[in-house]
C-alpha positions as CSV (number, residue, x, y, z in Angstrom):
1,M,-87.3,-72.4,175.0
2,N,-90.3,-73.1,172.7
3,I,-91.8,-69.9,171.5
4,A,-95.4,-70.0,170.0
5,L,-96.4,-66.9,168.0
6,V,-100.1,-66.7,167.5
7,F,-102.3,-64.9,164.9
8,P,-105.7,-65.2,166.7
9,P,-108.7,-66.6,164.8
10,F,-110.5,-64.3,162.5
11,Y,-112.9,-64.8,159.6
12,F,-114.5,-62.2,157.4
13,E,-115.6,-63.6,154.1
14,P,-115.1,-60.5,151.9
15,M,-111.5,-60.3,152.9
16,Y,-108.7,-62.6,152.1
17,N,-106.0,-63.7,154.6
18,L,-102.3,-63.2,154.1
19,P,-99.4,-64.4,156.2
20,P,-99.1,-62.5,159.5
21,L,-96.2,-60.2,158.6
22,G,-95.4,-59.0,162.1
23,L,-95.1,-62.6,163.4
24,V,-92.9,-63.6,160.4
25,S,-90.6,-60.7,161.3
26,L,-90.4,-61.8,164.9
27,A,-89.8,-65.4,164.0
28,T,-87.0,-64.3,161.6
29,A,-85.4,-62.2,164.4
30,L,-85.2,-65.4,166.5
31,K,-83.7,-67.6,163.8
32,S,-80.2,-67.3,165.1
33,S,-81.2,-67.9,168.8
34,P,-81.4,-71.3,170.5
35,H,-85.2,-71.0,170.7
36,R,-87.6,-73.1,168.8
37,V,-90.3,-71.0,167.1
38,K,-93.6,-71.9,165.6
39,I,-96.3,-69.6,164.1
40,F,-99.9,-70.5,164.6
41,D,-102.0,-68.9,161.8
42,F,-105.5,-69.6,163.0
43,P,-107.3,-67.4,160.3
44,L,-105.7,-69.7,157.6
45,D,-106.8,-72.8,159.6
46,I,-110.4,-71.5,159.5
47,R,-110.2,-71.0,155.8
48,R,-108.7,-74.5,155.3
49,K,-111.6,-75.8,157.5
50,S,-109.1,-77.4,159.8
51,L,-110.3,-75.2,162.7
52,V,-114.0,-75.4,163.4
53,M,-115.9,-72.1,164.1
54,D,-118.1,-72.9,167.1
55,S,-118.3,-72.3,170.9
56,S,-115.2,-74.5,171.3
57,I,-112.9,-72.5,169.0
58,Y,-110.7,-71.0,171.8
59,V,-110.3,-74.4,173.4
60,Q,-109.3,-75.8,170.1
61,C,-106.7,-73.0,169.6
62,A,-105.3,-73.5,173.1
63,K,-105.0,-77.3,172.6
64,R,-103.0,-76.8,169.4
65,I,-100.7,-74.3,171.1
66,L,-100.2,-76.5,174.1
67,D,-99.4,-79.5,171.9
68,F,-96.2,-77.5,170.9
69,S,-95.2,-77.4,174.6
70,P,-94.4,-73.7,174.6
71,D,-92.6,-71.8,177.3
72,V,-93.7,-68.4,175.9
73,V,-96.8,-67.6,173.8
74,G,-96.8,-64.3,171.9
75,F,-100.0,-62.9,170.4
76,S,-100.1,-60.4,167.5
77,V,-103.2,-58.3,168.6
78,Q,-105.3,-56.1,166.4
79,C,-108.5,-54.3,167.3
80,T,-110.8,-57.1,166.1
81,T,-108.8,-60.0,167.4
82,T,-108.2,-58.7,170.9
83,P,-111.2,-60.6,172.5
84,P,-110.0,-64.0,170.9
85,A,-106.5,-63.3,172.1
86,V,-107.6,-62.6,175.6
87,N,-109.9,-65.7,175.8
88,I,-107.3,-68.0,174.4
89,A,-104.7,-66.5,176.7
90,Q,-107.0,-67.1,179.7
91,E,-107.6,-70.8,178.6
92,L,-103.8,-71.3,178.2
93,S,-103.2,-69.8,181.7
94,R,-105.8,-72.1,183.2
95,Q,-104.2,-75.2,181.7
96,A,-100.6,-74.1,182.0
97,P,-100.2,-71.6,184.8
98,L,-96.4,-71.2,184.4
99,L,-96.7,-70.3,180.8
100,R,-95.5,-66.8,179.9
101,I,-98.0,-64.8,177.7
102,V,-97.0,-61.7,175.7
103,F,-99.2,-59.3,173.7
104,G,-97.9,-57.1,170.9
105,G,-99.2,-54.9,168.0
106,P,-100.6,-51.3,167.7
107,N,-103.7,-52.1,169.7
108,A,-101.8,-53.6,172.7
109,S,-99.1,-51.1,172.6
110,S,-101.5,-48.2,173.2
111,I,-103.3,-49.8,176.2
112,D,-100.5,-51.8,177.7
113,E,-101.0,-50.9,181.4
114,L,-104.8,-51.2,181.0
115,T,-104.4,-54.6,179.5
116,L,-102.0,-56.0,182.2
117,G,-104.1,-54.4,185.0
118,R,-107.3,-56.0,183.7
119,F,-105.9,-59.5,182.7
120,P,-103.5,-60.9,185.3
121,F,-102.8,-63.9,183.1
122,I,-101.0,-61.7,180.5
123,D,-97.3,-61.2,181.6
124,A,-96.1,-58.5,179.2
125,V,-96.8,-56.2,176.4
126,V,-94.2,-55.4,173.7
127,R,-94.7,-51.8,172.5
128,G,-93.8,-50.8,169.0
129,E,-91.1,-52.6,167.1
130,G,-90.5,-56.1,168.6
131,E,-87.5,-57.4,166.6
132,I,-85.1,-56.3,169.4
133,S,-87.5,-56.0,172.4
134,F,-89.0,-59.4,172.2
135,P,-85.7,-61.4,172.2
136,E,-84.5,-59.3,175.1
137,L,-87.8,-60.0,176.9
138,L,-87.2,-63.7,176.4
139,A,-83.8,-63.3,178.2
140,V,-85.8,-61.8,181.1
141,F,-88.0,-64.8,181.2
142,E,-84.9,-67.0,181.3
143,G,-83.5,-65.1,184.2
144,Q,-80.6,-63.7,182.1
145,A,-81.6,-60.0,182.3
146,A,-83.3,-57.7,184.7
147,P,-87.0,-56.7,183.9
148,E,-86.2,-53.0,183.9
149,S,-83.4,-53.5,181.3
150,V,-85.7,-54.0,178.3
151,A,-86.8,-50.9,176.6
152,G,-90.2,-50.8,174.8
153,V,-91.7,-53.4,177.2
154,T,-94.4,-53.2,179.9
155,L,-94.3,-56.3,182.1
156,R,-95.6,-57.7,185.3
157,T,-93.2,-58.4,188.2
158,S,-94.0,-60.1,191.5
159,E,-94.7,-56.7,193.1
160,R,-96.1,-54.5,190.3
161,I,-96.5,-53.6,186.7
162,V,-93.4,-52.0,185.3
163,R,-93.5,-49.8,182.2
164,N,-90.0,-49.4,180.9
165,P,-89.0,-46.4,178.7
166,D,-89.8,-46.5,174.9
167,R,-87.3,-48.1,172.7
168,E,-85.7,-45.9,170.1
169,L,-87.0,-46.7,166.6
170,I,-84.7,-48.7,164.4
171,A,-82.9,-46.1,162.3
172,D,-81.8,-48.4,159.4
173,L,-84.5,-50.9,158.6
174,D,-82.1,-52.7,156.3
175,C,-80.3,-54.0,159.4
176,L,-83.2,-56.3,160.0
177,P,-82.9,-59.8,158.4
178,A,-85.1,-60.4,155.4
179,S,-88.4,-62.0,156.5
180,D,-88.3,-65.8,156.3
181,Y,-91.6,-67.0,154.9
182,R,-90.7,-70.6,155.7
183,F,-92.3,-70.0,159.0
184,V,-95.7,-69.9,157.4
185,S,-97.6,-71.9,154.8
186,P,-96.8,-71.4,151.1
187,F,-98.5,-68.4,149.4
188,S,-100.4,-70.8,147.2
189,E,-102.2,-72.2,150.3
190,Y,-103.4,-68.8,151.2
191,R,-104.5,-68.2,147.6
192,D,-106.4,-71.4,147.3
193,A,-108.0,-71.2,150.8
194,C,-109.2,-67.7,150.1
195,G,-110.3,-68.4,146.5
196,I,-108.2,-65.6,144.9
197,G,-106.7,-65.6,141.5
198,R,-103.0,-65.2,142.3
199,S,-100.6,-65.9,145.2
200,I,-100.2,-62.6,147.0
201,A,-97.0,-61.9,149.0
202,I,-97.3,-59.2,151.7
203,L,-94.0,-57.3,151.9
204,E,-93.1,-54.6,154.3
205,V,-91.7,-51.5,152.5
206,G,-91.5,-49.0,155.3
207,R,-92.9,-48.0,158.7
208,G,-94.5,-44.9,160.1
209,C,-96.5,-41.9,159.1
210,P,-95.6,-38.2,159.7
211,H,-99.3,-37.1,159.7
212,R,-101.6,-36.7,162.7
213,C,-105.0,-37.9,161.7
214,V,-107.2,-38.1,164.8
215,Y,-108.3,-41.7,164.1
216,C,-104.9,-43.3,163.2
217,S,-102.9,-45.4,165.6
218,Q,-100.0,-46.0,163.2
219,S,-98.6,-42.6,163.4
220,I,-98.8,-42.7,167.2
221,M,-97.0,-46.1,167.4
222,W,-94.2,-44.9,165.1
223,K,-93.9,-41.5,166.7
224,R,-94.9,-39.7,163.5
225,R,-91.6,-40.8,161.9
226,S,-91.4,-42.4,158.5
227,R,-88.7,-44.9,157.4
228,T,-88.3,-47.2,154.4
229,F,-86.2,-50.2,153.6
230,S,-83.8,-49.4,150.7
231,S,-85.3,-50.0,147.3
232,Q,-82.7,-52.6,146.4
233,R,-83.5,-54.5,149.6
234,I,-87.2,-54.6,148.7
235,I,-86.5,-55.6,145.1
236,T,-84.2,-58.4,146.2
237,E,-86.9,-59.7,148.6
238,M,-89.5,-59.6,145.9
239,K,-87.3,-61.6,143.6
240,N,-86.6,-64.2,146.3
241,L,-90.3,-64.5,147.0
242,A,-91.2,-64.9,143.4
243,E,-88.4,-67.4,142.5
244,N,-88.4,-69.5,145.7
245,F,-91.8,-69.1,147.3
246,G,-94.1,-68.8,144.2
247,A,-95.3,-65.2,144.8
248,E,-97.3,-64.0,141.8
249,C,-98.0,-60.4,143.0
250,F,-97.2,-58.2,145.9
251,L,-99.0,-56.2,148.5
252,L,-96.5,-53.5,149.6
253,A,-97.3,-52.7,153.3
254,Y,-96.6,-49.0,153.9
255,D,-99.0,-46.1,154.2
256,Q,-96.6,-43.5,152.7
257,F,-95.3,-45.3,149.6
258,T,-95.0,-42.1,147.4
259,A,-94.2,-39.6,150.3
260,K,-90.6,-39.5,149.2
261,R,-90.7,-39.2,145.5
262,G,-87.0,-40.1,145.1
263,F,-87.6,-43.4,146.9
264,A,-90.7,-44.3,144.8
265,E,-88.9,-43.4,141.5
266,Q,-85.7,-45.4,142.5
267,F,-87.9,-48.4,143.4
268,C,-89.8,-48.4,140.1
269,R,-86.7,-48.0,138.0
270,G,-85.1,-50.8,139.9
271,L,-88.0,-53.1,139.2
272,L,-87.8,-52.3,135.5
273,E,-84.0,-52.9,135.4
274,A,-84.4,-56.2,137.3
275,G,-87.2,-57.4,135.0
276,M,-89.6,-57.5,137.9
277,D,-92.2,-55.3,136.3
278,R,-94.1,-58.4,135.2
279,F,-95.2,-59.0,138.8
280,P,-98.3,-56.8,139.7
281,W,-98.2,-54.9,143.0
282,Y,-100.4,-52.7,145.2
283,C,-99.5,-49.7,147.4
284,I,-101.1,-46.9,149.5
285,S,-100.6,-43.3,148.6
286,R,-101.9,-39.7,149.0
287,L,-103.2,-37.6,146.2
288,D,-100.8,-34.8,146.9
289,T,-97.7,-37.0,146.5
290,V,-98.3,-38.3,143.0
291,D,-98.5,-36.8,139.5
292,K,-99.0,-38.0,136.0
293,E,-95.3,-38.8,135.4
294,L,-94.9,-40.8,138.6
295,L,-98.1,-42.7,138.1
296,Q,-97.0,-43.7,134.6
297,L,-93.7,-44.8,135.9
298,M,-95.4,-46.8,138.6
299,R,-97.6,-48.5,136.1
300,R,-94.7,-49.5,133.9
301,A,-93.0,-50.9,136.9
302,G,-96.0,-53.2,137.6
303,C,-98.3,-51.1,139.9
304,E,-101.8,-52.6,139.3
305,T,-104.0,-50.8,141.9
306,M,-103.5,-48.4,144.8
307,C,-105.4,-46.8,147.6
308,Y,-105.9,-43.1,148.3
309,G,-107.2,-42.0,151.7
310,I,-109.7,-39.2,150.9
311,D,-111.6,-39.4,154.1
312,S,-114.1,-36.6,153.7
313,G,-115.6,-34.2,151.2
314,S,-116.2,-31.7,154.0
315,K,-113.6,-29.0,154.7
316,R,-114.9,-28.8,158.2
317,T,-114.5,-32.5,158.8
318,L,-111.1,-32.5,157.2
319,A,-110.0,-29.8,159.6
320,F,-111.4,-31.8,162.5
321,I,-109.4,-34.9,161.6
322,H,-106.2,-32.8,160.8
323,K,-106.1,-33.9,157.2
324,D,-105.1,-31.5,154.4
325,I,-106.5,-32.7,151.1
326,D,-107.0,-30.4,148.2
327,R,-110.3,-31.3,146.6
328,D,-109.3,-29.4,143.5
329,I,-106.7,-32.0,142.5
330,L,-108.8,-35.0,143.3
331,F,-110.5,-35.5,139.9
332,D,-107.3,-34.8,138.1
333,R,-105.3,-37.3,140.1
334,V,-108.0,-39.9,139.8
335,R,-108.2,-39.5,136.1
336,E,-104.4,-39.6,135.8
337,T,-104.3,-42.7,137.8
338,T,-106.9,-44.5,135.7
339,E,-105.3,-43.2,132.4
340,A,-102.0,-44.7,133.6
341,G,-103.8,-48.0,133.8
342,I,-103.9,-48.2,137.7
343,V,-107.2,-48.8,139.4
344,P,-107.6,-46.6,142.5
345,T,-109.5,-47.2,145.6
346,L,-110.8,-44.1,147.3
347,S,-111.4,-44.4,151.0
348,F,-113.9,-42.3,152.9
349,V,-114.7,-42.1,156.6
350,I,-118.0,-41.0,158.0
351,G,-119.5,-40.5,161.5
352,F,-117.0,-38.3,163.3
353,P,-118.4,-37.0,166.6
354,E,-118.5,-33.4,165.4
355,E,-119.9,-34.2,161.9
356,Q,-123.1,-32.5,160.8
357,R,-125.6,-33.6,158.2
358,Q,-124.1,-31.3,155.6
359,D,-120.7,-32.7,156.2
360,L,-122.1,-36.2,155.5
361,E,-123.8,-34.9,152.4
362,E,-120.6,-33.4,151.1
363,T,-118.7,-36.7,151.6
364,L,-121.3,-38.8,149.8
365,Q,-121.5,-36.2,147.1
366,L,-117.7,-36.5,146.6
367,A,-117.7,-40.2,146.7
368,L,-120.3,-40.4,143.9
369,R,-118.6,-37.8,141.8
370,S,-115.3,-39.7,142.2
371,A,-116.9,-43.0,141.2
372,A,-118.5,-41.3,138.3
373,T,-115.2,-40.5,136.7
374,G,-114.8,-44.2,136.0
375,N,-112.8,-47.3,136.9
376,T,-112.6,-46.3,140.6
377,N,-113.4,-48.3,143.7
378,I,-115.1,-46.5,146.5
379,L,-114.8,-47.6,150.2
380,V,-117.0,-46.0,152.9
381,Q,-116.3,-46.8,156.6
382,M,-117.6,-45.6,159.9
383,A,-115.1,-43.9,162.1
384,T,-113.5,-46.5,164.4
385,I,-112.2,-45.5,167.8
386,L,-108.7,-47.1,168.1
387,P,-106.8,-47.0,171.4
388,G,-104.1,-44.4,171.6
389,T,-105.6,-42.1,169.0
390,E,-106.6,-38.5,169.5
391,L,-110.2,-39.6,168.9
392,Y,-109.8,-42.2,171.6
393,H,-108.4,-39.8,174.2
394,K,-110.9,-37.0,173.6
395,Y,-114.1,-38.9,173.3
396,K,-113.7,-42.3,175.0
397,H,-116.1,-41.1,177.8
398,L,-118.8,-40.9,175.2
399,L,-118.5,-44.5,173.9
400,V,-121.7,-46.4,173.3
401,R,-122.4,-49.8,171.8
402,E,-125.0,-49.9,169.1
403,V,-123.7,-51.1,165.7
404,D,-120.7,-53.1,164.5
405,T,-118.3,-51.3,162.2
406,Y,-116.0,-52.7,159.7
407,F,-113.2,-53.0,162.2
408,S,-115.3,-55.0,164.7
409,L,-116.3,-57.8,162.3
410,G,-114.6,-61.2,161.9
411,I,-115.1,-63.0,165.2
412,E,-118.6,-64.3,164.7
413,F,-117.9,-67.8,165.6
414,D,-121.2,-68.9,167.1
415,E,-123.4,-69.6,164.0
416,G,-122.8,-66.0,162.7
417,R,-122.9,-64.5,166.1
418,R,-120.1,-63.6,168.6
419,L,-119.4,-65.9,171.4
420,A,-121.0,-65.0,174.8
421,A,-117.5,-64.8,176.3
422,D,-116.4,-62.2,173.7
423,E,-119.6,-60.1,174.3
424,L,-119.0,-60.1,178.0
425,L,-115.4,-58.9,177.5
426,I,-116.3,-56.2,175.0
427,D,-119.1,-54.8,177.3
428,S,-117.0,-55.0,180.4
429,E,-114.1,-52.8,179.2
430,P,-115.0,-50.2,176.6
431,T,-111.6,-48.5,176.9
432,I,-109.8,-51.7,176.0
433,F,-112.2,-52.9,173.4
434,S,-113.1,-49.4,172.0
435,S,-113.1,-50.5,168.3
436,F,-116.3,-52.4,169.1
437,H,-118.0,-49.3,170.4
438,N,-119.3,-46.2,168.7
439,L,-119.4,-42.4,169.1
440,P,-122.8,-40.6,168.6
441,C,-122.8,-38.3,165.6
442,P,-125.1,-35.3,164.9
443,A,-125.1,-36.2,161.2
444,A,-127.3,-39.2,161.5
445,T,-128.2,-42.1,163.8
446,L,-125.6,-44.7,164.3
447,A,-128.0,-47.2,162.5
448,Q,-128.2,-44.8,159.5
449,L,-124.4,-44.4,159.4
450,N,-123.9,-48.1,159.6
451,E,-126.2,-48.6,156.6
452,T,-124.4,-45.9,154.7
453,A,-121.1,-47.6,155.3
454,S,-122.6,-51.0,154.3
455,Y,-124.6,-50.0,151.2
456,F,-123.4,-46.7,149.8
457,T,-120.4,-48.6,148.3
458,V,-123.0,-50.7,146.4
459,I,-124.5,-47.6,144.9
460,A,-121.0,-46.3,144.0
461,A,-120.3,-49.5,142.3
462,L,-123.5,-50.0,140.4
463,Y,-125.1,-46.6,139.6
464,P,-122.7,-43.7,140.6
465,R,-123.6,-41.5,137.6
466,S,-127.3,-42.3,137.6
467,F,-127.7,-41.8,141.3
468,L,-125.9,-38.5,141.2
469,V,-127.9,-37.2,138.3
470,L,-131.2,-38.3,139.9
471,S,-130.3,-36.4,143.0
472,M,-129.5,-33.3,140.9
473,E,-132.7,-33.7,138.9
474,L,-134.9,-34.0,142.0
475,G,-133.0,-31.3,144.0
476,L,-132.6,-33.8,146.8
477,P,-129.5,-34.3,148.9
478,V,-127.7,-37.5,148.1
479,V,-128.1,-38.7,151.7
480,E,-131.9,-38.2,151.7
481,L,-132.2,-40.0,148.3
482,F,-130.1,-42.8,149.6
483,F,-132.1,-43.5,152.7
484,G,-135.3,-43.3,150.6
485,F,-133.9,-45.8,148.2
486,L,-133.0,-48.2,151.1
487,D,-136.5,-47.9,152.5
488,R,-138.0,-48.6,149.0
489,V,-135.9,-51.7,148.4
490,A,-136.7,-53.0,151.8
491,Q,-140.4,-52.5,151.3
492,K,-140.4,-54.1,147.8
493,E,-138.4,-57.1,149.1
494,A,-140.7,-57.6,152.0
495,Q,-143.7,-57.7,149.7
496,A,-142.2,-60.5,147.6
497,P,-140.7,-63.1,150.0
498,T,-140.5,-65.7,147.3
499,N,-138.6,-63.3,145.0
500,P,-135.5,-65.1,143.7
501,H,-133.6,-61.8,144.2
502,Q,-134.8,-61.4,147.7
503,G,-132.2,-59.6,149.9
504,L,-134.1,-58.6,153.0
505,T,-133.2,-60.6,156.1
506,G,-134.3,-58.2,158.8
507,A,-136.0,-54.9,159.3
508,G,-135.1,-51.5,160.9
509,P,-131.5,-50.9,161.8
510,G,-130.6,-54.6,161.4
511,R,-132.0,-55.0,157.9
512,R,-129.8,-56.7,155.3
513,L,-130.2,-55.9,151.6
514,S,-128.5,-57.7,148.8
515,P,-126.7,-55.9,146.0
516,R,-128.9,-57.7,143.5
517,A,-132.0,-56.2,145.1
518,F,-130.5,-52.7,144.3
519,M,-130.2,-53.6,140.6
520,V,-133.7,-55.0,140.5
521,H,-135.3,-52.0,142.0
522,F,-133.3,-49.0,141.1
523,E,-134.8,-48.2,137.7
524,E,-138.3,-48.5,139.0
525,F,-137.4,-46.3,142.0
526,A,-136.0,-43.6,139.7
527,A,-139.1,-43.7,137.4
528,E,-141.4,-43.4,140.5
529,R,-139.5,-40.4,141.8
530,L,-139.6,-38.7,138.3
531,A,-143.3,-39.5,137.7
532,G,-145.6,-36.6,137.5
533,R,-142.9,-34.0,137.2
534,E,-143.9,-31.4,134.6
535,V,-140.4,-30.9,133.4
536,V,-137.5,-33.3,133.4
537,V,-134.4,-31.4,132.6
538,R,-132.1,-34.4,132.4
539,E,-134.0,-36.5,129.9
540,F,-131.1,-38.7,129.3
541,L,-131.3,-40.3,132.8
542,A,-133.2,-43.4,131.7
543,E,-130.6,-44.2,129.2
544,L,-127.8,-43.5,131.7
545,I,-129.4,-46.0,134.0
546,K,-129.6,-48.5,131.1
547,Y,-125.9,-47.9,130.3
548,E,-124.7,-48.5,133.9
549,T,-126.8,-51.6,134.2
550,L,-125.4,-53.1,131.0
551,L,-122.0,-52.1,132.0
552,F,-122.1,-53.9,135.3
553,R,-123.7,-57.0,133.8
554,A,-120.9,-57.3,131.4
555,E,-118.3,-56.6,134.0
556,Q,-119.6,-59.4,136.2
557,G,-118.8,-61.9,133.6
558,A,-115.2,-60.6,133.4
559,G,-114.3,-61.7,136.8
560,R,-112.4,-59.6,139.4
561,A,-109.8,-57.5,137.8
562,S,-107.3,-57.7,140.6
563,P,-106.8,-60.0,143.5
564,F,-106.0,-57.0,145.6
565,M,-109.7,-55.9,145.5
566,I,-111.7,-56.7,148.6
567,D,-115.5,-57.0,147.9
568,G,-116.8,-55.5,151.0
569,A,-120.1,-54.7,149.4
570,G,-120.8,-58.2,148.2
571,I,-120.9,-57.0,144.6
572,G,-119.0,-60.1,143.3
573,G,-121.8,-62.4,144.5
574,L,-124.2,-61.1,141.9
575,G,-122.8,-63.1,139.1
576,P,-123.4,-62.4,135.4
577,L,-127.0,-61.7,134.5
578,R,-126.5,-62.6,130.8
579,S,-124.7,-65.5,129.3
580,E,-123.7,-63.6,126.1
581,K,-120.1,-62.4,125.9
582,V,-121.1,-59.4,123.8
583,S,-124.2,-57.3,124.2
584,I,-125.0,-54.6,121.7
585,E,-127.5,-51.9,122.6
586,R,-128.9,-48.7,120.9
587,F,-129.0,-45.4,122.6
588,T,-130.7,-42.2,121.4
589,Y,-128.4,-39.8,123.5
590,D,-124.7,-39.2,123.1
591,I,-123.8,-41.4,126.0
592,P,-120.1,-41.6,125.0
593,D,-119.8,-37.8,125.3
594,L,-121.7,-37.8,128.5
595,I,-119.3,-40.4,130.1
596,L,-116.4,-38.3,129.0
597,E,-117.8,-35.3,130.8
598,F,-118.2,-37.3,134.0
599,K,-114.6,-38.5,133.6
600,Y,-113.3,-35.0,133.8
601,G,-115.5,-34.1,136.8
602,H,-118.2,-32.3,134.8
603,F,-121.9,-33.1,135.4
604,P,-123.9,-31.5,132.6
605,D,-127.7,-30.9,132.7
606,R,-128.0,-31.7,129.0
607,C,-126.8,-34.3,126.7
608,G,-126.9,-34.2,122.9
609,R,-129.0,-36.5,120.9
610,R,-127.6,-38.9,118.3
611,P,-128.1,-42.6,117.6
612,V,-125.3,-44.6,119.2
613,F,-124.7,-48.3,119.3
614,L,-122.5,-49.6,122.1
615,A,-121.0,-53.1,122.4
616,F,-120.5,-54.4,125.9
617,S,-118.0,-57.2,126.0
618,R,-116.1,-59.1,128.7
619,G,-113.0,-61.2,128.7
620,P,-109.9,-62.1,130.7
621,G,-108.7,-58.5,130.5
622,G,-111.9,-57.0,132.0
623,T,-115.0,-55.2,130.6
624,K,-114.9,-53.1,127.5
625,V,-117.5,-50.8,126.0
626,R,-117.0,-49.8,122.4
627,E,-119.0,-47.7,120.0
628,I,-119.8,-49.3,116.7
629,N,-121.7,-48.0,113.7
630,E,-124.8,-49.5,112.2
631,F,-122.8,-51.5,109.7
632,G,-121.0,-53.1,112.6
633,V,-124.3,-53.9,114.3
634,D,-125.7,-55.6,111.2
635,F,-122.4,-57.4,110.6
636,L,-122.3,-58.8,114.1
637,G,-126.0,-59.8,113.8
638,L,-125.2,-62.1,110.9
639,C,-122.2,-63.8,112.6
640,D,-123.9,-67.0,113.7
641,G,-120.8,-69.3,113.5
642,H,-122.1,-70.9,110.3
643,S,-122.4,-68.1,107.7
644,T,-119.2,-67.6,105.7
645,L,-117.7,-64.1,105.3
646,G,-118.9,-64.4,101.7
647,D,-122.4,-65.1,102.8
648,I,-122.3,-62.1,105.1
649,A,-121.0,-59.8,102.5
650,D,-123.7,-60.8,100.0
651,R,-126.4,-60.1,102.6
652,L,-125.0,-56.7,103.5
653,Y,-124.2,-55.6,99.9
654,P,-127.6,-54.2,99.0
655,K,-127.6,-51.9,102.0
656,Y,-124.0,-50.9,102.3
657,G,-122.2,-51.8,99.1
658,A,-124.5,-50.9,96.2
659,D,-122.1,-48.2,95.0
660,K,-119.0,-50.4,95.2
661,E,-117.7,-53.4,93.4
662,R,-118.6,-56.7,95.1
663,G,-115.0,-57.7,95.4
664,K,-114.0,-54.5,97.0
665,F,-116.9,-54.7,99.4
666,A,-116.1,-58.3,100.3
667,A,-112.5,-57.1,101.1
668,E,-113.9,-54.3,103.4
669,C,-116.0,-57.0,105.1
670,A,-113.0,-59.1,105.7
671,E,-111.1,-56.1,107.1
672,A,-114.1,-55.4,109.4
673,A,-114.0,-59.0,110.7
674,G,-110.4,-58.6,111.6
675,T,-111.0,-55.3,113.3
676,L,-113.8,-56.8,115.4
677,A,-111.7,-59.8,116.3
678,G,-109.0,-57.4,117.5
679,M,-111.6,-55.7,119.6
680,E,-112.6,-59.0,121.1
681,L,-116.1,-58.7,119.8
682,L,-115.8,-61.9,117.8
683,A,-113.4,-64.7,117.4
684,L,-112.3,-66.0,114.0
685,G,-112.2,-69.7,113.3
686,E,-109.2,-71.5,111.8
687,D,-110.5,-70.5,108.4
688,P,-110.5,-66.6,108.4
689,Y,-113.3,-66.7,105.9
690,H,-115.6,-68.5,108.3
691,A,-116.2,-65.6,110.6
692,K,-118.1,-66.1,113.8
693,R,-118.6,-62.4,114.3
694,G,-117.8,-59.1,112.5
695,G,-118.1,-55.3,112.6
696,E,-116.3,-52.0,112.6
697,T,-115.6,-49.4,115.2
698,D,-116.3,-45.8,115.3
699,A,-114.3,-45.3,118.6
700,P,-111.4,-47.1,120.1
701,G,-112.1,-49.5,123.0
702,E,-110.8,-49.3,126.5
703,G,-109.3,-52.0,128.7
704,N,-109.4,-53.3,132.2
705,R,-112.7,-53.0,133.9
706,E,-114.4,-50.0,132.4
707,K,-116.3,-49.1,130.5
708,D,-116.1,-46.2,128.4
709,P,-117.3,-46.3,124.8
710,C,-114.6,-43.7,123.9
711,G,-111.8,-45.7,125.4
712,R,-111.9,-43.9,128.7
713,G,-112.5,-46.1,131.6
714,Q,-114.0,-46.5,135.0
């Protein structure tokens, strides 16, 4: 038989697309069979512009599938892609009534009987792991096996819908064949189509999760069991993908990478022994399963960035979602992660149905305080109601449809809107398309929660320290200050429709604000809020805002530090605001000491005064902020690319060398030029005595994205 495996169309600009891992695994499992298998990766086709996003997109998809003359079509269904999968399946059934159509994936597995009962053109749902169940189901379609003989499958017979018993989970994942990526396009095509810097290979490391978070469908699908492939198997696959498929870095798909410390350590040491540590990789972890030593080992083995699921800053909310996170270790773990050279993403979820205003405030407070420690990415999402979860079973009767969350975006194929056929489906069956619906929350309106998920990430990326300090100075909750700032930005942008930084495209709940508008208006907003106050305790606030503005401007010129980072807030679209590679600014407060306090989770009311010169520079390795002394400032000011080192020494001698011999002072200037070149604050020409820039440091610099004048980074 001809077997078509379909990844339904999806397009969300901030995200990149990777090969559909589940379909690759299924295709690999069928390699030794007589079947002819082809994967249709429609998200990649959209990126390559070979599939047009318009009202005919599902007809286009169906035609391409039918051109393969399939006997069976299998859809990998996720929450967002369920409507496209259903509409394409219906079109296939209309044109080829004898075609067998199968759905699979976490979403379909949880609502198998609902799906088959509602859509008669779908013949079966493969629940859970499909590497064994799907080939056995094909035997049923060929008449070689009885329908009730295939565990882990729900299927339609001539009389009724049959739900066979669950299949036992595969005990030894190593018994599965290594995924054959020849079924999909080269990694370089995904890289180029998505405009990312390196070819990313997605690689399955393990399956399952032992925890019971109310919103998670993965732990349900895997029966709260956790299994991994052997470390040697994973390393062998990584080597194969690097040498034979052009993989340049790896996304390790497994939510519990460090849950078993022995596995994580063995994997990292295996990478080092195999010389594979030169390939960067990304993983997902929990704060309570790592420590300083393990993080340092992971970094040596190539770990570049990782994600921690924090979820909430409220103990009450954490209890509601059945998550046990010790807030006391958060700042230590984040600092240890960044000090190891790994950039962490901290994920927060808001809008649970029992959440109160204070719970939301505590989460936003924690998100800001975490971002203020430095070199940390913050992700804020609204709670999504996924089929099969505890959240779904307890609250599905309360579902409403008001705003689109992160997990409902990506199928806007009609000039930025959803197709009418998709809207009808979503409205008709809330229990099937629950991820497109919302649960009311006492903490805020759904519109406010949606704006928080959309824009608080921008604040955390641009002004985490300044916004937090402003909230403390005004004695206002972060959430109130945040909504006030959004209103102010919207008002300002509406008053200046020709403003080149305009970011307002709507009003009320549907307003759209650009990250650039936040930068344009924040300093003025802070000044307005502080105006008229008799006493300003935190007098350093204006300089802190200046620091974070300069920091981000420099960072924008450095480019994205990692291809693993997804710019959901649209920050990357700002572009550099200055063309200079090095910017030097004078501060009157001890900003380096203040940033160090933030790094350790301390948020002082006072900051000492002293003149400080900070050099903000950008380069391939990221943004760096270094403190230099007044001699360095004057030295750099004379480095125009034309003056020789001798000229510079002569001009600086009266101020800095009057008590020294000229020759000795000239030698010190030469040494300073070399030091500044090593700091990437200037580049020497072929003749080392024709310096293009010069200076001297008072504090070591820091690498990779942030930003700390004392070598401690964000």
